[in-house]
C-alpha positions in Angstrom: -47.8 -78.0 -25.4 -44.8 -75.7 -25.8 -41.7 -76.1 -23.7 -42.6 -72.8 -22.0 -45.6 -74.6 -20.7 -48.1 -72.1 -22.0 -50.8 -74.7 -21.4 -54.2 -74.7 -23.1 -57.3 -73.3 -21.7 -60.2 -75.4 -20.2 -61.1 -78.5 -22.1 -63.3 -81.4 -21.1 -61.9 -84.6 -19.7 -62.7 -87.5 -17.4 -61.5 -88.4 -13.9 -62.2 -91.0 -11.4 -63.0 -89.8 -7.9 -61.2 -91.5 -5.0 -60.4 -90.9 -1.4 -63.5 -92.7 0.0 -62.1 -92.7 3.5 -61.0 -96.3 3.3 -58.4 -97.2 6.0 -54.8 -98.1 5.2 -54.6 -101.9 4.5 -52.4 -104.7 5.7 -52.4 -107.5 3.1 -51.9 -111.1 4.5 -50.8 -113.5 1.8 -49.8 -117.2 1.9 -46.4 -118.2 0.8 -44.1 -121.2 0.9 -40.8 -119.9 2.4 -37.9 -122.2 2.8 -40.3 -125.2 2.7 -42.6 -123.8 5.3 -46.2 -122.4 5.0 -45.9 -118.7 6.0 -48.0 -115.6 5.9 -46.5 -112.5 4.3 -47.6 -109.2 6.0 -47.6 -106.3 3.5 -48.2 -102.9 5.1 -46.9 -99.4 4.8 -43.6 -98.5 6.4 -44.5 -97.1 9.8 -42.5 -97.2 13.0 -45.6 -97.9 15.2 -46.8 -100.8 13.0 -43.3 -102.3 12.7 -43.0 -102.2 16.5 -46.4 -103.9 16.9 -45.6 -106.6 14.3 -42.4 -107.6 16.2 -44.6 -108.7 19.1 -45.9 -111.7 17.1 -44.0 -114.8 18.2 -41.8 -116.3 15.5 -42.1 -113.3 13.2 -39.2 -113.0 10.7 -38.1 -110.5 8.0 -37.7 -111.8 4.4 -35.2 -110.0 2.2 -36.6 -111.8 -0.8 -40.2 -110.7 -0.3 -39.3 -107.5 1.5 -41.9 -108.2 4.1 -42.5 -109.6 7.6 -43.8 -113.2 7.7 -45.3 -115.5 10.3 -46.4 -119.1 10.6 -49.6 -119.8 8.6 -52.1 -120.9 11.2 -55.4 -119.6 12.5 -53.9 -118.5 15.8 -51.6 -116.1 14.1 -54.4 -114.7 11.9 -56.5 -114.2 15.0 -53.6 -112.5 16.7 -53.1 -110.1 13.8 -56.7 -109.0 14.1 -56.4 -108.5 17.9 -53.0 -106.8 17.8 -53.8 -104.3 15.1 -57.4 -103.7 16.1 -58.4 -100.1 15.3 -54.9 -99.4 13.8 -55.1 -100.8 10.2 -57.6 -102.6 7.9 -56.5 -106.2 7.5 -57.3 -108.0 4.2 -56.8 -111.7 4.5 -58.8 -112.7 1.4 -55.9 -114.6 -0.1 -55.3 -116.9 2.8 -56.4 -120.5 2.6 -59.4 -121.1 4.8 -62.2 -123.6 5.4 -65.5 -122.6 3.9 -67.2 -120.6 6.8 -70.2 -122.2 8.5 -73.5 -120.4 8.3 -73.5 -117.3 10.6 -69.8 -117.3 11.2 -67.6 -114.5 9.8 -65.3 -115.2 6.9 -61.7 -114.0 7.1 -61.9 -112.3 3.7 -63.2 -108.7 3.4 -64.1 -108.9 -0.3 -64.4 -112.6 -1.3 -66.8 -113.9 -3.8 -66.5 -117.4 -2.4 -69.7 -119.0 -1.1 -72.0 -116.5 -2.9 -74.7 -118.4 -4.8 -74.7 -117.9 -8.6 -78.1 -116.3 -8.6 -76.9 -113.7 -6.1 -73.8 -113.0 -8.1 -76.1 -112.2 -11.0 -77.9 -109.7 -8.8 -74.6 -108.2 -7.8 -73.7 -107.7 -11.5 -77.1 -106.1 -12.0 -76.3 -103.7 -9.2 -73.0 -102.9 -10.8 -74.7 -102.1 -14.0 -77.1 -99.8 -12.3 -74.3 -97.9 -10.5 -72.5 -97.5 -13.8 -75.6 -96.3 -15.5 -76.1 -93.7 -12.7 -72.4 -92.6 -13.3 -71.1 -93.4 -9.8 -67.4 -93.0 -9.7 -65.3 -96.1 -10.3 -63.9 -96.0 -6.8 -67.4 -95.7 -5.3 -68.6 -98.7 -7.4 -65.6 -100.7 -6.3 -66.2 -99.9 -2.6 -69.9 -100.7 -2.7 -69.4 -104.0 -4.5 -66.6 -105.1 -2.1 -68.7 -104.3 1.0 -71.8 -105.9 -0.5 -70.0 -109.1 -1.4 -68.6 -109.3 2.1 -72.1 -109.0 3.5 -73.7 -111.5 1.1 -70.9 -114.0 1.5 -71.4 -113.8 5.3 -75.1 -114.7 4.7 -74.5 -117.1 1.8 -76.5 -120.0 3.4 -79.5 -117.8 3.8 -82.0 -117.1 1.0 -81.6 -113.5 -0.1 -85.3 -113.0 0.2 -85.0 -113.5 4.0 -82.2 -111.1 4.7 -83.3 -108.1 6.8 -82.2 -105.5 9.2 -81.3 -107.9 12.0 -78.8 -109.6 9.6 -77.0 -106.3 9.1 -76.7 -105.9 12.9 -75.4 -109.5 13.1 -72.9 -108.8 10.4 -71.7 -105.7 12.2 -71.2 -107.5 15.5 -69.6 -110.7 14.2 -67.6 -109.4 11.2 -67.0 -105.7 11.3 -66.4 -105.2 15.0 -64.7 -108.6 15.3 -62.2 -107.8 12.7 -61.6 -104.2 13.9 -62.8 -102.5 10.8 -63.5 -98.7 11.0 -66.7 -96.8 11.5 -66.3 -95.5 7.9 -66.4 -99.1 6.6 -69.4 -99.8 8.7 -71.3 -96.9 7.2 -70.2 -98.0 3.7 -71.7 -101.5 4.3 -75.0 -100.0 5.4 -75.1 -97.6 2.4 -74.3 -100.4 -0.1 -76.7 -102.9 1.3 -79.5 -100.3 1.5 -79.0 -99.2 -2.1 -78.7 -102.8 -3.4 -81.9 -104.0 -1.8 -83.8 -100.9 -3.0 -82.6 -101.0 -6.6 -82.3 -104.8 -7.3 -84.6 -106.5 -4.7 -87.1 -103.6 -4.9 -87.6 -103.5 -1.1 -86.5 -101.0 1.5 -84.2 -101.7 4.5 -85.3 -99.8 7.5 -81.9 -98.2 8.1 -83.3 -95.9 10.8 -83.4 -98.9 13.0 -79.8 -99.6 12.4 -77.4 -97.8 14.8 -75.1 -95.7 12.7 -71.6 -95.3 14.2 -70.4 -91.8 15.0 -67.1 -91.0 13.3 -64.3 -90.3 15.7 -63.8 -86.5 15.8 -60.1 -86.7 15.2 -58.2 -83.6 14.1 -55.9 -84.1 11.1 -52.2 -83.8 11.6 -50.8 -80.6 10.1 -47.3 -79.8 8.8 -45.9 -76.4 9.5 -44.7 -74.2 6.6 -41.1 -75.1 7.5 -41.9 -78.8 7.5 -43.6 -78.5 4.0 -40.5 -76.7 2.7 -38.2 -79.3 4.2 -40.3 -82.1 2.7 -40.3 -80.6 -0.8 -36.6 -79.7 -0.7 -35.7 -83.3 0.3 -36.5 -84.5 -3.2 -33.9 -84.1 -6.0 -36.1 -85.7 -8.7 -37.8 -82.9 -10.5 -41.0 -84.9 -11.3 -41.4 -86.1 -7.7 -40.9 -82.6 -6.2 -43.3 -81.1 -8.7 -46.0 -83.6 -8.0 -45.9 -83.0 -4.2 -45.7 -79.3 -4.8 -48.9 -79.2 -6.8 -50.7 -81.3 -4.3 -49.8 -78.9 -1.5 -50.1 -75.7 -3.6 -53.7 -76.4 -4.6 -54.9 -78.8 -1.9 -55.4 -81.7 -4.4 -56.4 -85.2 -3.6 -54.0 -87.8 -4.9 -56.6 -89.0 -7.5 -57.0 -85.4 -8.7 -53.3 -85.1 -9.3 -52.9 -88.4 -11.1 -55.8 -87.7 -13.4 -54.5 -84.3 -14.5 -53.9 -84.0 -18.2 -51.6 -81.5 -19.8 -54.6 -79.5 -21.2 -56.0 -79.0 -17.6 -53.4 -76.4 -16.7 -54.3 -72.9 -17.9 -51.2 -70.8 -17.5 -52.8 -67.7 -19.1 -55.5 -67.5 -16.3 -53.3 -69.2 -13.7 -55.8 -71.9 -13.0 -55.9 -75.7 -12.9 -59.1 -77.4 -14.1 -60.3 -80.6 -12.3 -62.8 -82.7 -14.2 -65.3 -85.1 -12.6 -63.6 -84.9 -9.2 -65.0 -86.3 -6.1 -68.8 -86.3 -6.3 -68.5 -86.2 -10.1 -68.0 -82.4 -10.0 -65.7 -80.1 -11.9 -63.9 -77.3 -10.2 -61.0 -74.9 -10.7 -58.1 -74.3 -8.3 -55.4 -71.6 -8.4 -52.1 -72.2 -10.2 -49.1 -70.9 -8.2 -46.4 -69.0 -9.9 -43.8 -71.1 -8.1 -45.5 -74.3 -9.3 -45.7 -73.0 -12.9 -41.9 -72.6 -12.9 -41.5 -76.1 -11.5 -43.9 -77.4 -14.2 -41.9 -75.7 -17.0 -38.6 -77.2 -15.8 -40.3 -80.6 -15.4 -41.8 -80.5 -18.8 -38.6 -79.7 -20.6 -37.0 -82.7 -18.9 -39.8 -85.3 -19.1 -42.0 -84.2 -22.0 -45.3 -86.0 -21.0 -47.6 -86.7 -23.9 -51.1 -86.9 -22.4 -51.2 -87.0 -18.6 -49.4 -84.2 -16.8 -47.5 -86.9 -14.8 -46.8 -90.2 -16.6 -45.2 -93.4 -15.6 -41.8 -94.6 -16.8 -43.3 -96.2 -19.9 -46.1 -93.6 -20.5 -49.7 -93.7 -19.3 -51.0 -92.5 -16.0 -48.6 -92.3 -13.1 -49.5 -95.0 -10.5 -51.0 -94.3 -7.1 -48.6 -96.7 -5.5 -45.6 -94.9 -7.0 -46.9 -91.6 -5.7 -47.3 -93.0 -2.2 -43.7 -94.2 -2.4 -42.5 -90.8 -3.4 -44.2 -89.2 -0.4 -42.8 -91.7 2.1 -39.3 -91.3 0.6 -39.6 -87.5 1.1 -40.9 -87.9 4.6 -38.0 -90.1 5.6 -35.4 -87.9 3.9 -36.9 -84.8 5.6 -36.9 -86.7 9.0 -40.5 -85.8 9.8 -41.6 -87.9 12.7 -45.3 -86.9 12.6 -47.8 -89.6 11.6 -48.7 -88.1 8.2 -50.0 -89.3 4.9 -50.1 -87.8 1.4 -53.5 -86.3 2.3 -51.7 -84.3 5.1 -50.5 -82.0 2.4 -54.1 -81.1 1.5 -55.0 -80.6 5.2 -51.9 -78.4 5.7 -52.7 -76.3 2.6 -56.2 -75.6 3.9 -55.0 -74.7 7.4 -52.3 -72.4 6.1 -54.8 -70.6 3.9 -57.1 -70.1 6.9 -54.2 -68.8 9.0 -53.3 -66.3 6.3 -56.8 -64.9 6.4 -58.5 -66.5 3.4 -62.3 -66.7 3.9 -63.6 -70.2 4.8 -66.1 -70.1 2.0 -63.3 -69.7 -0.6 -61.4 -72.6 1.0 -64.5 -74.7 0.8 -64.8 -74.0 -2.9 -61.1 -74.7 -3.6 -61.1 -78.0 -1.8 -64.4 -79.1 -3.4 -66.3 -79.7 -0.1 -70.0 -80.2 -0.5 -70.8 -79.0 3.0 -69.2 -76.1 4.9 -69.2 -78.3 8.0 -66.4 -80.4 6.3 -64.2 -77.3 5.9 -64.9 -76.0 9.4 -62.6 -78.7 10.8 -59.7 -76.4 9.8 -60.9 -73.8 12.3 -60.1 -76.3 15.0 -56.6 -77.2 13.8 -55.5 -73.6 13.0 -52.9 -72.5 15.5 -53.1 -68.8 14.6 -55.9 -67.7 16.9 -55.2 -70.3 19.6 -51.6 -69.2 19.8 -52.6 -65.7 20.7 -54.8 -66.8 23.6 -53.1 -65.9 26.9 -53.5 -68.4 29.7 -54.7 -67.1 33.1 -51.6 -68.5 34.6 -49.7 -65.6 33.1 -51.3 -63.4 35.7 -49.9 -65.4 38.6 -46.7 -64.6 40.3 -45.0 -67.9 40.6 -41.7 -68.5 42.3 
């Protein structure tokens, strides 16, 4: 690639689809701190979560580990699940625990412990089947984790005897008890259904299983002024350019991280996304403003393969990208509860408010169904802001 960033036309490439709707996670990890058994609580920096964490008796902050920590006992683990119910996904798989009795939920959400060897072989067969069918790496990972949780929960029961009632039991005593989301509940049902159909050669009657309705929550949206403030808060050229591309083309974080230099076509002003979510290719518009940012960025950093690479080469990490976003949010002093995905939501909403047809927005975002895109008609303030309330006709003192 030349320094003017006259980037090559469309070429094939591979990308792993992500963004499966999995909730933000709090990791609970055991540690010996000043001679005491403690539990480290690793979770994203968030004012509400920090405030909730301080309610746990005896909680302390560790400068060494840069995390809150509490006494390592079952009461505190139970309190964490109760306190953060519905707020965050808690993964306590690394904590020491007694082997769970039959029918009782394990603390871990993805543990292999307790799964008989013959069942583990079946799980490996299921993994091979998913790979052969070219499911995305992230989908495979999610299905295997949820399946292992389910099978570990029923480890004392022969796999041949597991049926629909066991899924309902798992839902009540594990998913709901630990406060996991409706999205996770649906993932469990999907994974278990597919596993038994492909490996055990028998069908689960999922129509008998009550599927949770997803909460119809509208996404948080940034105004144009807030997006401008967010991007201008970053002095680092690479960081600013990454967030600018995500917003300018409505990319998912995985789509940005998997971009290669050859995927940017400056002659046609397009960005090519390969094997995106749903294993589909698509093109998105390349902004003139972003192209100038890319040219400046490339002259300074000179990436070799991926458009954005880590300090020592290779693909830029998802964790580092999240840290860039949170740093920008703090510097811009944005108080809204937003995530990196908010930039994608904001982009779609701003397109709609500027008059872009919903069908084009669906195509750009890569939505399979127009129903997914229609949510932006509910968050757009353009039409709603023009509606005059009947109270305007009243003569109030």
